[in-house]
C-alpha positions in Angstrom: 4.1 7.7 -11.8 5.1 10.6 -13.8 3.3 13.8 -13.3 3.7 17.7 -12.8 2.0 20.3 -10.6 1.0 23.7 -11.5 0.3 25.9 -8.4 -1.3 29.4 -8.0 -0.3 31.3 -4.8 -1.1 34.9 -5.4 -4.4 35.3 -3.6 -5.3 38.8 -2.2 -6.3 37.4 1.3 -2.9 35.6 1.8 -1.9 38.0 4.4 -4.8 36.6 6.6 -5.0 33.0 5.3 -2.3 31.7 3.0 -4.0 29.7 0.2 -2.8 27.9 -2.8 -4.6 26.0 -5.5 -2.8 23.3 -7.6 -3.4 20.8 -10.2 -1.3 17.7 -11.2 -1.7 15.6 -14.2 0.4 12.6 -15.5 0.5 9.0 -16.1 0.0 6.5 -13.3 1.1 2.9 -13.1 -0.6 1.0 -10.1 1.2 -1.9 -8.5 -2.2 -3.3 -7.8 -5.8 -2.8 -8.7 -8.4 -2.3 -6.0 -11.4 -4.6 -6.3 -13.8 -1.6 -6.6 -11.7 -0.3 -9.7 -12.0 -3.7 -11.3 -15.9 -3.9 -10.7 -16.1 -0.4 -12.5 -14.1 -1.5 -15.5 -15.5 -2.7 -18.8 -13.4 -5.9 -18.6 -13.7 -6.7 -15.1 -9.9 -6.7 -14.7 -9.2 -2.8 -14.6 -5.9 -1.4 -15.8 -2.6 -0.7 -14.0 -1.8 2.2 -16.4 -4.1 5.1 -16.4 -4.1 8.9 -16.4 -3.8 10.7 -13.0 -5.5 14.0 -12.3 -5.3 15.6 -8.9 -6.5 19.2 -8.1 -5.8 20.5 -4.6 -6.3 23.5 -2.4 -4.1 24.3 0.7 -4.6 26.6 3.6 -2.0 27.8 6.2 -1.2 30.5 8.7 0.7 33.2 7.0 3.4 33.2 9.6 4.1 29.5 9.2 3.4 28.2 5.8 5.3 24.9 6.6 2.1 23.4 8.2 -0.9 23.4 5.9 -4.3 21.8 5.4 -4.6 19.9 2.2 -7.8 19.1 0.4 -7.1 17.0 -2.7 -9.3 15.1 -5.3 -7.5 12.1 -6.8 -8.8 10.8 -10.1 -7.5 7.8 -12.2 -9.0 7.2 -15.8 -8.4 6.2 -19.2 -9.5 9.5 -20.5 -12.3 8.2 -22.6 -9.9 5.6 -24.3 -7.0 8.0 -25.0 -4.7 6.3 -22.3 -6.7 3.0 -22.0 -10.1 1.8 -23.1 -10.9 -0.6 -20.3 -13.1 2.0 -18.5 -13.0 1.9 -14.8 -10.7 4.2 -12.9 -11.3 5.6 -9.4 -11.7 9.0 -7.7 -11.6 9.9 -4.0 -11.2 13.0 -1.8 -8.6 13.2 0.7 -8.0 15.8 3.5 -4.9 15.9 5.6 -2.1 17.9 7.1 1.2 18.5 5.3 4.3 19.5 7.2 7.3 20.8 5.1 10.7 20.3 6.4 
């Protein structure tokens, strides 16, 4: 996968709850295609190569930004035929904890 993130970190409430908003975009090559992604595709096979888009928001205590709650939306698609015209793709929401070392 090749992609890049842009992250905004200058919220006025960061002294109370450190918050960031980011977006990633790029090309994604999947080693396998999930059945539900194949079912959504126009050809029934899906595609390994699709566009990847992932906005996220994070929250952390201002005194320890190394531990943060992450909410991210993952999206793979052909961008209306720009990358791939097989249709399909998939999107899902994830929530997790990120520990920075």
